[in-house]
N, CA, C and O atoms as CSV, one atom per row, in Angstrom:
chain,resi,resn,atom,element,x,y,z
A,1,MET,N,N,11.741,-7.731,-0.942
A,1,MET,CA,C,12.752,-6.787,-1.437
A,1,MET,C,C,11.672,-5.577,-1.853
A,1,MET,O,O,11.930,-4.461,-1.403
A,2,GLY,N,N,10.617,-5.714,-2.590
A,2,GLY,CA,C,9.667,-4.524,-3.107
A,2,GLY,C,C,9.022,-3.816,-2.279
A,2,GLY,O,O,8.478,-2.747,-2.555
A,3,LEU,N,N,9.038,-4.522,-0.873
A,3,LEU,CA,C,8.310,-3.424,0.551
A,3,LEU,C,C,9.277,-2.471,0.930
A,3,LEU,O,O,9.002,-1.313,1.246
A,4,LEU,N,N,10.504,-2.994,0.897
A,4,LEU,CA,C,11.804,-2.103,1.296
A,4,LEU,C,C,11.861,-0.857,0.354
A,4,LEU,O,O,11.994,0.321,0.685
A,5,VAL,N,N,11.724,-1.415,-0.960
A,5,VAL,CA,C,12.315,0.035,-1.877
A,5,VAL,C,C,10.741,0.890,-1.893
A,5,VAL,O,O,10.814,2.112,-2.022
A,6,ALA,N,N,9.643,0.396,-1.792
A,6,ALA,CA,C,8.244,1.063,-1.457
A,6,ALA,C,C,8.684,2.017,-0.501
A,6,ALA,O,O,8.643,3.235,-0.673
A,7,PHE,N,N,9.245,1.240,0.846
A,7,PHE,CA,C,9.294,2.258,2.001
A,7,PHE,C,C,10.281,3.432,1.704
A,7,PHE,O,O,9.882,4.593,1.788
A,8,ILE,N,N,11.587,3.129,1.353
A,8,ILE,CA,C,12.264,4.144,0.866
A,8,ILE,C,C,12.084,5.159,0.296
A,8,ILE,O,O,12.382,6.299,0.655
A,9,VAL,N,N,11.376,4.663,-1.018
A,9,VAL,CA,C,11.417,5.856,-1.891
A,9,VAL,C,C,10.082,6.903,-1.486
A,9,VAL,O,O,9.995,8.065,-1.881
A,10,ILE,N,N,9.030,6.171,-0.569
A,10,ILE,CA,C,7.976,6.875,0.153
A,10,ILE,C,C,8.424,7.821,1.448
A,10,ILE,O,O,7.699,8.692,1.931
A,11,ALA,N,N,9.946,7.434,1.982
A,11,ALA,CA,C,10.231,8.320,3.083
A,11,ALA,C,C,11.007,9.065,2.472
A,11,ALA,O,O,10.928,10.199,2.944
A,12,ILE,N,N,11.973,8.974,1.365
A,12,ILE,CA,C,12.509,9.788,0.698
A,12,ILE,C,C,11.407,11.259,0.080
A,12,ILE,O,O,11.576,12.432,0.411
A,13,VAL,N,N,10.418,10.781,-0.779
A,13,VAL,CA,C,9.646,11.943,-1.170
A,13,VAL,C,C,8.975,12.585,0.287
A,13,VAL,O,O,8.928,13.801,0.471
A,14,GLY,N,N,8.515,11.684,1.191
A,14,GLY,CA,C,8.078,12.346,2.319
A,14,GLY,C,C,8.949,13.389,3.049
A,14,GLY,O,O,8.547,14.496,3.408
A,15,GLN,N,N,10.073,12.945,3.205
A,15,GLN,CA,C,11.037,13.893,4.057
A,15,GLN,C,C,11.422,15.230,3.107
A,15,GLN,O,O,11.752,16.316,3.583
A,16,VAL,N,N,11.334,14.988,1.940
A,16,VAL,CA,C,11.788,16.297,0.938
A,16,VAL,C,C,10.562,17.102,1.225
A,16,VAL,O,O,10.776,18.297,1.429
A,17,ILE,N,N,9.402,16.722,1.279
A,17,ILE,CA,C,8.007,17.562,1.249
A,17,ILE,C,C,8.243,18.108,2.859
A,17,ILE,O,O,8.144,19.292,3.184
A,18,ASN,N,N,8.537,17.118,3.683
A,18,ASN,CA,C,8.546,17.920,5.013
A,18,ASN,C,C,9.659,19.137,5.326
A,18,ASN,O,O,9.385,20.150,5.970
A,19,VAL,N,N,10.968,18.835,4.741
A,19,VAL,CA,C,11.659,19.615,4.618
A,19,VAL,C,C,11.306,21.344,4.066
A,19,VAL,O,O,11.770,22.423,4.433
A,20,ALA,N,N,10.091,20.903,2.847
A,20,ALA,CA,C,9.897,22.148,2.324
A,20,ALA,C,C,8.642,22.651,3.014
A,20,ALA,O,O,8.237,23.740,2.607
A,21,ILE,N,N,8.063,22.158,3.823
A,21,ILE,CA,C,6.929,22.482,4.530
A,21,ILE,C,C,7.732,23.455,5.657
A,21,ILE,O,O,7.363,24.624,5.767
A,22,CYS,N,N,8.717,22.998,6.399
A,22,CYS,CA,C,9.235,23.314,7.323
A,22,CYS,C,C,9.970,24.637,7.251
A,22,CYS,O,O,9.845,25.519,8.101
A,23,LEU,N,N,10.897,24.733,5.966
A,23,LEU,CA,C,11.278,25.897,5.541
A,23,LEU,C,C,10.365,27.262,5.228
A,23,LEU,O,O,10.491,28.463,5.465
A,24,GLY,N,N,9.214,26.277,4.456
A,24,GLY,CA,C,8.412,27.541,4.269
A,24,GLY,C,C,7.900,28.344,5.421
A,24,GLY,O,O,8.007,29.569,5.354
A,25,LEU,N,N,7.207,27.636,6.760
A,25,LEU,CA,C,7.080,27.823,7.633
A,25,LEU,C,C,8.127,28.890,8.843
A,25,LEU,O,O,7.747,29.667,9.718
A,26,GLU,N,N,9.144,28.605,8.528
A,26,GLU,CA,C,10.333,29.238,9.114
A,26,GLU,C,C,10.451,30.862,8.466
A,26,GLU,O,O,11.022,31.738,9.115
A,27,ARG,N,N,9.996,31.064,7.459
A,27,ARG,CA,C,10.098,32.395,6.858
A,27,ARG,C,C,8.832,33.579,7.539
A,27,ARG,O,O,8.759,34.802,7.410
A,28,PHE,N,N,7.852,32.502,8.356
A,28,PHE,CA,C,6.742,33.524,9.122
A,28,PHE,C,C,6.845,33.131,10.574
A,28,PHE,O,O,6.490,33.943,11.428
A,29,TYR,N,N,7.280,32.004,10.896
A,29,TYR,CA,C,7.462,31.666,12.503
A,29,TYR,C,C,9.140,31.203,12.951
A,29,TYR,O,O,10.056,30.652,12.340
A,30,PRO,N,N,8.984,31.700,14.219
A,30,PRO,CA,C,10.516,31.070,14.703
A,30,PRO,C,C,10.964,29.811,14.781
A,30,PRO,O,O,10.165,28.875,14.838
A,31,GLY,N,N,12.449,29.602,14.796
A,31,GLY,CA,C,12.477,28.201,14.893
A,31,GLY,C,C,11.948,27.539,15.918
A,31,GLY,O,O,11.660,26.387,15.597
A,32,ARG,N,N,11.611,27.908,17.444
A,32,ARG,CA,C,11.024,27.382,18.358
A,32,ARG,C,C,9.536,26.687,18.000
A,32,ARG,O,O,9.015,25.765,18.628
A,33,VAL,N,N,9.059,27.295,16.964
A,33,VAL,CA,C,7.985,26.638,16.422
A,33,VAL,C,C,7.978,25.631,15.291
A,33,VAL,O,O,7.266,24.629,15.239
A,34,THR,N,N,8.908,26.050,14.348
A,34,THR,CA,C,9.075,25.078,13.377
A,34,THR,C,C,9.602,23.529,13.775
A,34,THR,O,O,9.106,22.460,13.420
A,35,VAL,N,N,10.696,23.752,14.574
A,35,VAL,CA,C,11.213,22.519,14.870
A,35,VAL,C,C,10.567,21.568,15.533
A,35,VAL,O,O,10.962,20.429,15.285
A,36,PRO,N,N,9.773,21.661,16.234
A,36,PRO,CA,C,8.894,20.684,16.929
A,36,PRO,C,C,8.172,20.135,15.890
A,36,PRO,O,O,8.075,18.908,15.886
A,37,VAL,N,N,7.446,20.999,14.679
A,37,VAL,CA,C,6.529,20.455,13.563
A,37,VAL,C,C,7.448,19.882,12.937
A,37,VAL,O,O,7.069,18.748,12.642
A,38,PHE,N,N,8.585,20.109,12.543
A,38,PHE,CA,C,9.601,19.222,11.806
A,38,PHE,C,C,9.701,18.023,12.446
A,38,PHE,O,O,9.503,17.085,11.674
A,39,PHE,N,N,9.986,17.631,13.819
A,39,PHE,CA,C,10.249,16.453,14.297
A,39,PHE,C,C,8.727,15.837,14.377
A,39,PHE,O,O,8.679,14.622,14.188
A,40,ILE,N,N,7.691,16.384,14.586
A,40,ILE,CA,C,6.201,15.730,14.316
A,40,ILE,C,C,5.895,15.111,13.042
A,40,ILE,O,O,5.221,14.117,12.772
A,41,LEU,N,N,6.585,15.977,12.274
A,41,LEU,CA,C,6.267,15.443,10.618
A,41,LEU,C,C,7.317,14.215,10.293
A,41,LEU,O,O,7.000,13.300,9.534
A,42,TRP,N,N,8.382,14.276,10.834
A,42,TRP,CA,C,9.363,13.591,10.658
A,42,TRP,C,C,9.028,11.944,11.359
A,42,TRP,O,O,9.469,10.896,10.889
A,43,VAL,N,N,8.490,12.018,12.101
A,43,VAL,CA,C,8.085,10.922,12.612
A,43,VAL,C,C,6.646,10.332,11.768
A,43,VAL,O,O,6.642,9.240,11.199
A,44,ALA,N,N,5.840,10.959,11.794
A,44,ALA,CA,C,4.612,10.837,10.950
A,44,ALA,C,C,4.864,10.312,9.634
A,44,ALA,O,O,4.155,9.462,9.095
A,45,VAL,N,N,5.896,10.840,9.126
A,45,VAL,CA,C,6.427,10.556,7.725
A,45,VAL,C,C,6.780,8.915,7.628
A,45,VAL,O,O,6.275,8.185,6.776
A,46,PHE,N,N,7.638,8.508,8.543
A,46,PHE,CA,C,7.916,7.213,8.711
A,46,PHE,C,C,7.040,6.120,9.198
A,46,PHE,O,O,7.080,4.916,8.944
A,47,TRP,N,N,6.157,6.876,10.033
A,47,TRP,CA,C,4.860,5.801,10.198
A,47,TRP,C,C,3.717,5.715,9.427
A,47,TRP,O,O,2.984,4.729,9.502
A,48,LEU,N,N,3.521,6.519,8.795
A,48,LEU,CA,C,2.539,6.749,7.325
A,48,LEU,C,C,3.192,6.548,6.183
A,48,LEU,O,O,2.512,6.669,5.164
A,49,GLY,N,N,4.654,6.193,6.024
A,49,GLY,CA,C,5.120,5.688,5.069
A,49,GLY,C,C,4.904,4.059,5.080
A,49,GLY,O,O,4.295,3.401,4.236
A,50,TRP,N,N,5.435,3.681,6.026
A,50,TRP,CA,C,5.754,2.158,6.291
A,50,TRP,C,C,4.195,1.545,6.479
A,50,TRP,O,O,4.166,0.315,6.488
A,51,ARG,N,N,2.856,2.240,6.635
A,51,ARG,CA,C,1.992,1.877,6.167
A,51,ARG,C,C,1.104,1.621,4.692
A,51,ARG,O,O,0.354,0.710,4.338
A,52,LEU,N,N,1.587,2.920,4.007
A,52,LEU,CA,C,1.608,2.876,2.933
A,52,LEU,C,C,1.891,2.007,2.147
A,52,LEU,O,O,1.111,1.611,1.282
A,53,ALA,N,N,3.360,1.454,2.367
A,53,ALA,CA,C,4.372,0.983,1.320
A,53,ALA,C,C,3.808,-0.578,1.870
A,53,ALA,O,O,3.956,-1.576,1.164
A,54,LEU,N,N,3.128,-0.631,3.258
A,54,LEU,CA,C,2.113,-2.386,3.023
A,54,LEU,C,C,1.171,-2.612,2.360
A,54,LEU,O,O,0.825,-3.704,1.909
A,55,ARG,N,N,0.523,-1.294,2.204
A,55,ARG,CA,C,-0.738,-1.572,1.333
A,55,ARG,C,C,-0.470,-1.360,0.028
A,55,ARG,O,O,-1.387,-1.543,-0.773
A,56,LEU,N,N,0.715,-0.972,-0.405
A,56,LEU,CA,C,0.900,-0.773,-2.037
A,56,LEU,C,C,1.647,-2.178,-2.168
A,56,LEU,O,O,1.713,-2.562,-3.335
A,57,THR,N,N,2.130,-2.888,-1.380
A,57,THR,CA,C,2.934,-4.197,-1.722
A,57,THR,C,C,2.172,-5.300,-1.077
A,57,THR,O,O,2.766,-6.374,-0.995
A,58,GLU,N,N,1.008,-5.231,-0.621
A,58,GLU,CA,C,0.154,-6.606,-0.408
A,58,GLU,C,C,-0.159,-7.486,-1.236
A,58,GLU,O,O,-0.329,-7.059,-2.379
A,59,PRO,N,N,-0.323,-8.752,-1.053
A,59,PRO,CA,C,-0.571,-9.392,-2.445
A,59,PRO,C,C,-1.890,-9.228,-2.614
A,59,PRO,O,O,-2.711,-9.147,-1.700
A,60,ARG,N,N,-2.122,-9.176,-3.809
A,60,ARG,CA,C,-3.630,-9.058,-4.242
A,60,ARG,C,C,-4.330,-10.724,-4.097
A,60,ARG,O,O,-3.827,-11.775,-4.495
A,61,PRO,N,N,-5.591,-10.524,-3.417
A,61,PRO,CA,C,-6.203,-11.685,-3.471
A,61,PRO,C,C,-6.803,-12.235,-4.994
A,61,PRO,O,O,-7.143,-11.647,-6.021
A,62,SER,N,N,-6.754,-13.502,-4.632
A,62,SER,CA,C,-7.417,-14.169,-6.083
A,62,SER,C,C,-8.990,-13.674,-6.231
A,62,SER,O,O,-9.705,-13.377,-5.274
A,63,PRO,N,N,-9.410,-13.645,-7.722
A,63,PRO,CA,C,-10.711,-13.329,-7.445
A,63,PRO,C,C,-11.694,-14.233,-7.236
A,63,PRO,O,O,-11.533,-15.380,-7.651
A,64,ALA,N,N,-12.967,-13.835,-6.502
A,64,ALA,CA,C,-13.657,-14.565,-5.842
A,64,ALA,C,C,-14.232,-15.588,-6.965
A,64,ALA,O,O,-14.082,-15.220,-8.130
A,65,ILE,N,N,-14.869,-16.823,-6.737
A,65,ILE,CA,C,-15.518,-17.403,-7.239
A,65,ILE,C,C,-16.743,-17.514,-7.122
A,65,ILE,O,O,-17.268,-17.983,-6.111
A,66,THR,N,N,-17.441,-17.060,-8.232
A,66,THR,CA,C,-19.174,-16.725,-7.833
A,66,THR,C,C,-19.928,-18.068,-8.060
A,66,THR,O,O,-19.280,-19.011,-8.512
A,67,PRO,N,N,-21.166,-18.213,-7.797
A,67,PRO,CA,C,-22.011,-19.022,-7.642
A,67,PRO,C,C,-22.373,-19.848,-8.734
A,67,PRO,O,O,-22.730,-21.021,-8.631
A,68,ASP,N,N,-22.220,-18.888,-10.285
A,68,ASP,CA,C,-22.363,-19.540,-11.571
A,68,ASP,C,C,-20.918,-20.222,-11.889
A,68,ASP,O,O,-20.830,-21.290,-12.495
A,69,THR,N,N,-19.975,-19.604,-11.490
A,69,THR,CA,C,-18.447,-20.158,-11.838
A,69,THR,C,C,-18.680,-21.521,-10.887
A,69,THR,O,O,-18.429,-22.481,-11.615
A,70,GLN,N,N,-18.917,-21.811,-10.054
A,70,GLN,CA,C,-18.902,-22.975,-9.271
A,70,GLN,C,C,-19.785,-24.167,-9.667
A,70,GLN,O,O,-19.446,-25.348,-9.582
A,71,ARG,N,N,-20.931,-23.715,-10.100
A,71,ARG,CA,C,-21.764,-24.420,-10.897
A,71,ARG,C,C,-21.287,-25.058,-12.356
A,71,ARG,O,O,-21.581,-26.154,-12.834
A,72,MET,N,N,-20.269,-23.768,-13.024
A,72,MET,CA,C,-20.024,-24.614,-14.042
A,72,MET,C,C,-18.727,-25.368,-14.037
A,72,MET,O,O,-18.400,-26.143,-14.936
A,73,LEU,N,N,-17.971,-25.084,-12.922
A,73,LEU,CA,C,-17.018,-25.996,-12.683
A,73,LEU,C,C,-17.445,-27.652,-12.174
A,73,LEU,O,O,-16.865,-28.701,-12.455
A,74,ALA,N,N,-18.807,-27.407,-11.236
A,74,ALA,CA,C,-18.787,-28.796,-10.933
A,74,ALA,C,C,-19.548,-29.482,-12.329
A,74,ALA,O,O,-18.934,-30.478,-12.711
A,75,LEU,N,N,-20.336,-29.265,-12.872
A,75,LEU,CA,C,-20.869,-29.525,-14.433
A,75,LEU,C,C,-19.423,-30.159,-15.307
A,75,LEU,O,O,-19.345,-31.236,-15.897
A,76,LEU,N,N,-18.577,-29.319,-15.186
A,76,LEU,CA,C,-17.630,-29.882,-16.281
A,76,LEU,C,C,-16.604,-31.028,-15.353
A,76,LEU,O,O,-15.728,-31.717,-15.877
A,77,THR,N,N,-16.826,-31.033,-14.411
A,77,THR,CA,C,-15.874,-31.997,-13.683
A,77,THR,C,C,-16.811,-33.426,-13.641
A,77,THR,O,O,-16.312,-34.548,-13.726
A,78,THR,N,N,-18.224,-33.163,-13.499
A,78,THR,CA,C,-18.707,-34.159,-13.325
A,78,THR,C,C,-19.201,-34.846,-14.764
A,78,THR,O,O,-19.660,-35.987,-14.802
A,79,ALA,N,N,-19.059,-34.073,-15.841
A,79,ALA,CA,C,-19.128,-34.585,-17.226
A,79,ALA,C,C,-17.640,-35.319,-17.707
A,79,ALA,O,O,-17.358,-36.188,-18.532
A,80,ALA,N,N,-16.944,-34.589,-16.852
A,80,ALA,CA,C,-15.423,-35.524,-17.405
A,80,ALA,C,C,-15.288,-36.841,-16.703
A,80,ALA,O,O,-14.589,-37.786,-17.069
A,81,HIS,N,N,-15.998,-36.776,-15.718
A,81,HIS,CA,C,-15.941,-38.445,-15.091
A,81,HIS,C,C,-17.075,-39.443,-15.214
A,81,HIS,O,O,-17.105,-40.578,-14.738
A,82,ALA,N,N,-18.222,-38.686,-16.103
A,82,ALA,CA,C,-19.446,-39.735,-16.440
A,82,ALA,C,C,-18.583,-40.942,-17.895
A,82,ALA,O,O,-17.656,-40.941,-18.705
A,83,PRO,N,N,-19.407,-41.564,-17.533
A,83,PRO,CA,C,-18.741,-42.867,-18.465
A,83,PRO,C,C,-19.250,-42.510,-20.027
A,83,PRO,O,O,-20.339,-41.982,-20.252
A,84,MET,N,N,-18.478,-42.809,-20.862
A,84,MET,CA,C,-19.249,-42.186,-22.127
A,84,MET,C,C,-19.764,-43.405,-22.788
A,84,MET,O,O,-19.151,-44.391,-23.197
A,85,ILE,N,N,-21.049,-43.116,-22.804
A,85,ILE,CA,C,-22.102,-43.926,-23.966
A,85,ILE,C,C,-21.859,-44.052,-25.236
A,85,ILE,O,O,-21.786,-42.999,-25.869
A,86,VAL,N,N,-21.709,-45.055,-25.809
A,86,VAL,CA,C,-21.743,-45.017,-27.505
A,86,VAL,C,C,-22.926,-45.241,-28.047
A,86,VAL,O,O,-23.055,-45.235,-29.271
């Protein structure tokens, strides 16, 4: 669900920016230039938006166990299993 929400938000923001860019270009260039730019950006927003949403919502890897942590775990496990001498 989070992936879909992230994609929709990114797509809406991207398309608003797309429209603003094309409206700005339309002041200086004719429509036959700005329409292809709009469609290229339109596709690019969806493609990049999906890639960005995937990256933002991917599960975080657990912290790596360092050799020192492994030694400490081995020591504690051994100490817990060792017989108690009184």
